[in-house]
Structures are given as structure tokens and as C-alpha cells.
N, C-alpha and C positions, 0 to 999 in steps of 0.2 A: 198402711199409709203412715208417713212420717209427719212429725210436727215441725214447723218452722222454728229454728233456733233464733232467740232474740237476746239482746243485751241483758234484759231483765232475767232471763233464764241463766245466763252466765253469772250474773251477780249473785243470784240465789244459790247457784252451785258453789261459788267461791266462799260463801258464808261459812262453810265447814272449816276453813283454814283459820278462822278467828274464834272458833268455839272452844272453850276450855272443858276439860273433863276432870272430875275429882277422882283421885286414886287413893284408896285406903290401903295402907301398908300393914304388914303383919305385926308390927310393933305397936299398932294403935294410932300411929300418926297418919297424916294425909298430905298430899300435895296436889296441885293442879297441873295438868299437862295440856298441850295442844296436840291432839292425837294425829292430826293430818298436816302434812308438810307441803306447803305450796311450792311450785316450781321455782319461783323467785327466791323464796327463803332458803331452799336447798342450795341453789347456786351461790347465794350470799355466804352461807355457812362454809361451803367448800372453798371459796376464795379466802375467807377468813382463816380457815385451817391451813391453807397453803402459805399464807403470808406470816403466820405466827412463828414459824421456825426462824425466819429472818429477823423479826422483831425481838425474839428471845435472844438470838445470837448477838444482835447489836447491843443488847443490855448486859451481855456477858453471862446469860443464864445457860445452864447445861441442859439443853433441850433434847440432845441426842439420846439420853438415857430413858426418855419417855417412849413407851410402846405406842406406835402409831394407831393400832386398832383400839387400844384403851383410850387414847386421846380423842379419836373420832367418836367413840361411844359416849365419852364424857361430853363432847361438844353437842351431841344430840340432846342430852339432858340440859346442857347450858342454854341451848337455843329454844327448846320446846317444853321446858318445865319452868315453874315459877319459884325456883330456889333462890333467886337473887344473886346468882354467880356474877362476880364483877367482870367487866370487859378488860380491864388493865391486865396485861399479860403476866406480870409478877403475881398479882393477887389471884389470877385465874389458875396459874400453876399450883399455887397453895391450895386453892379450892379443889383442883383436880386430885391432888394427893389425899385430901380429906375424904372426898367422895369415893375415890377408888378403894379406900380402906373401910368405908362404911359397909356394914354387914348387909345392908339392903340395896346396895348399888345394882346388883343383878335384877332384883325385884322391880326397881324403878325403871330400868331399861326394858324389862319384859312387859311393862304396863303400856308401852306404845304398840299400836296395832302392827302385826307382822307385815301387812301390806305397806305401811309407811316406811318401815325399816328397809324392806326390800326395794321400795321405790328410791330411797336415798342411796342405797348401794348401787342400783342401776345408774343413777345420776353420776355417782363417783366414777364408775367404770366408763361411762360415756365421756366425761371430762378427761379422763386418762387417755382414752382412745383418740379424742380430738387433739390433745396435747401431743401424743405420739405422732399423729398424722402431720401436724404442723412442724414438729421437729424433724420428722423423716423427710419432708419436703426440703428442708434446709440441710439435710445430710447429717443430722445429729440424732443419736440414740438417747432415749429418756434417761436411762441409767447414767450415761456419760454426762448429760446435762445436769442431773441432780448432783452427781459427784463433783463436777466442776463448780457448781454453785456453792456447795458446802465447803469445798476446798478454798474457793475465793473468799468466802466469809471467814474461814479460819485464818487465812493469810492476813486479812484486814485486821482481825483482832490482835494477832501477834505483832503486827507493825505498829499499831496504835499504842 
């Protein structure tokens, strides 16, 4: 027999998204992470990651040299750890390079539950599939759309 779901049950379940967990690193330091990623925060982060290329290009920053997988991993730490990484794209890129070169970058990333990382990856794939479907309806391939978008941005920078 099942129990009737109530709004109180949902609120109690969602509390896990606001709970911090202390992570002790091998060098004796620690940080706090949010080990569970809410659906809303995952979508917000994906949108932010997707718009940062345009922001960086508008500011004349060379964003193309940044590996997308590294940038995505960094953004998980940016969003779900308490390191105080700034939101400003210029400062965020500086923080990215610092953190990427930090010897415990992998250890920090590994402190997140495997299920949370896998859930984020699934959300990214779903967004990509949805974007592909929308573009396909309009007769546009994702690779072509991205190439055109980046070419248009480059053209705008050269003209300015």
C-alpha cells in the first residue's frame, strides 16, 4: 500500500538541495559543497555555461582555448562549492585557470556524489537533444548553428 504524497513530503525531500557537506582535502584544508544538484540549479548552470562564450567574446576574451569539459567541471565547483568564485566572466576565467592548476582540483571534483555528476551529465545530454530537435525542426544542424554563431561573433569583433 502506498502513502499519499503531500507538499510537506516534497518540501522535506527538497531540503537535501540546500544542505552543505564538509569535505576534508588531503592537504589538510577543507571546503563545503552542496552534494545534491536540484533540477532548477542544473538548468540555470547549463544556461550560464552556454551564454558565457558570447559574454567572453563580447569582451574580447579568448574563450576558444578553454576545454569545454574542463570548463564544465569547473562550473560544477563554481556552482556547488563555497570557494567564492566570482560571477564576473573575466574574474571567473582567472579563477578557472587557478583552480585547474590546483593540485587538488580532481579531489574536489571527486568529492561530489557520483549520482549528482551523472545526473548533471544526463541533464546536459537532454538539453543538447532538445536543442537538436528544435534546430532540426527548423532544418538546422547543431554543429552548423554553433559554427555560424561563433563565426558571426568573430565577424562582429573584427568589424568593431
